[in-house]
N, C-alpha and C positions, 0 to 999 in steps of 0.2 A: 874570522866570520862575515861573507859579504851580506848587503841590507837585505835580499832575499831572503837568505837563510834566518837573521835574525826577526824577520817579519814572520816566518813561517814556526819559529819558535815560538814565539810568543803567542800567532794566531792556535797553536797546537795546545798551548799550556791552558789559555784562557777556555777555549772549547773546551777540555776535560774539566775545568775546575767547575764550568758553569752545568756540564752534562751531568756531573757528579753530586751537583750541591753545594759545593765550597762557596760557590756566586751563587744566590739565592734569587730568583726574579724580582725586580726592583734595584738590586744594587746598584749603585752610582760606580764607575769603571772611568776613574780619573787616569789620564795618561801618563802624567806626569808621576803619581805614585804606584801605577803598575812598573813602568821602565823602571822606576828606584828599587823595586821590587824584585825584577827580573834580571837587572843590570844590565836593562840596554838603554837606549838613545828614546825619545820622543818618538822620531818619526816610525819606525818599524812597529811600535806599539800603535800608532794612529792607524797605519796600515790593515795590521792584524785585526783591529776593531770595524775596520769599516769592510773587512771579509767574514766577520760575524753577524755584519749587520745583513752582508749580502745573503747569510745561510740562515737569515730571521731568529738569531741567537739574542740580537743585541740592537738596539732602538735608539735611535738620538732624538733626544727632547728639547727647542726652542728653548733658548735661555738655560738650560740644565745639563747638556751635554750626554753620553751615554751612559746606559744603563742595561742590566741585563733584561730582556724584554719580558713583559707580564703577559700572562693567559688574560684571554678576553673571551666571554662564553662565547658569544657569535662568531667572533676569530676563529676557535676552537671548531664550533659543527661546522661553519663552513669549509675551514677547511679539510675536517675530514671525510666531509661529505663526497665534495670535488673528488679525494684520494679514492676514498669507497667506488663512486661511479667509473673510474678510469681502471682500479684495479677492477672490478667484476667483468669489466669487458676483455683486460686481459687475461683473467680467467679463464671467461669463457671460449675465447681464440685458442690459448693455448694448453689448456686441462687434454690430458692424456697422448702429449706429446711431448713428457719425459722421457728421455733415455735411461737406461738402466742405473748408469753411474749418477745421472740427475737426481732420479728418484732414490740413489743410496744417502748424497746430501743431504737430499731431504730430511732424510730420516736419522741421519748423524747430526744434523742442526736439531732436529726435535729431544734427541736425548740428552743434547748439550743444553739445552734449556731445561731440561728438567733436572741437571745436575745443579743449574744455577739456580733453578727455584728452590730445589734442597737444602742447598748449602746458604742461602738468603741473600748470594750474591746478586742483588736486584738493578747496579750499573750493568754488570754482567748480563743477566738478564734482557734488560734494555738494548745493549749492542748487539747481542745475541738475535735478537727480534729482527731487526733490519735483515741479515743476512737470511733471515729463514722467509722472510717475505721476498726479498729479491730472488731466492731459490725455487719459490712455487710458482714467479712470473715466468722463468727462462723459455718455458714452452711456446709463449707469444713471441711471434716473427714480425710484427709491430713495431720497427724500431721508433718510431715516432712518439708513437704510444707510452713504450717504455722509458723513452726520454724525459715525457709529460711526468710520470709518475716518480721517476731519479730525482727530478728537480722541487717536486711537490715534498720528497723526504727531505731534501737539503733543506728546503725553507722551515720544513717542521723538526726539525731535529731536537730541538727541545724538550719535543713532546714526550721523548722518551723518558724522560724524569717522573712519567705517573707511575713508574712501576713503582721507584724507589718512596713517590710520596704515596701511594695509597697501593700495597702491599698485596692488599685482597683482588685486586686488577691484575697481577700477574698470574695467579692460578687458575684465574676464570679465562685469563686469554689463552694461555698455554692449552686448556681443553678444548677452545675454539680452533688453536690451530692444528689440532689433531683432526678435529671433524673437517677444516679446509684441506688440510693434505689429503683427507683421505679421498675426498670428492676430486680433486685434481689428477693425484696418481689414479685413480680408476674411470678417468676418461667422462666424468660429470659435471659439464662446463656451466649448465642450472645454477646445478645446487652449490656449486664451488661461488658462483656469480650471489646469490643468496647470502651464503654464509659470511661471506669477504664483507659484503654491506652491514649487514647484521653487527659485524666484529668490529668495524668502524664506527657505526652506531653507540656501541658499549664503549668505545675507547675514548670517544669524546664527550659521552657522560660521566666517566669516571672523573676524567681528568679539569670536566667544568666543577666538579663539586670539589677538589681538592684543595685543602686549605694551605695558600700560599704565602708565603711572608712577602711584604708588600714596604718594609723599610727600607729608606733611602742612603743605606750605610756605604759613608766613604772608603772606597778599596783603598788600603795602607799596606805599607813594607811590610814583610815580618820576617 
């Protein structure tokens, strides 16, 4: 296995473990211990940690090393606010412009979200959540705006944990999804913009009050 593949393997494994909560916020990420656990050398693991820091999932603390990024209330509020404003604009520009195939995809994702919610698979719900939000934005033709939104999603990937850590948010989120989807499909850009802004405000509130682990447990080989 070449160096790039080893780095990608480490990145994908650690990203999944962070998103699914196996490595909770505040968990220290010792490169050597992780390398031993994954059967890799230190170098690809360090590269994976750099990529995770780029995604906003890992933070480097001076004299302490890397750890899973912890949530800070102000950061959450600011991140959701920026995303809400950008998505509001994108929905205003793109509402009513979805093709029949794109509308069918939105409805398919809503049905999948329902099934994930009913089965209690909130990790799957979080993953489908992003796909749904991407699907309702496809009518927007402003490529730069969509790039900015995509970049924010990547940097806030850890926010998906809100559904697992606060299950009540998933049910209310899905109800909001249906209202937003209806507005987008029916071409009501102003309503869609207002609804997504409220959706983001509620998401920020749900995440900011979530009880999060803040211990500094060293990651050890399992």
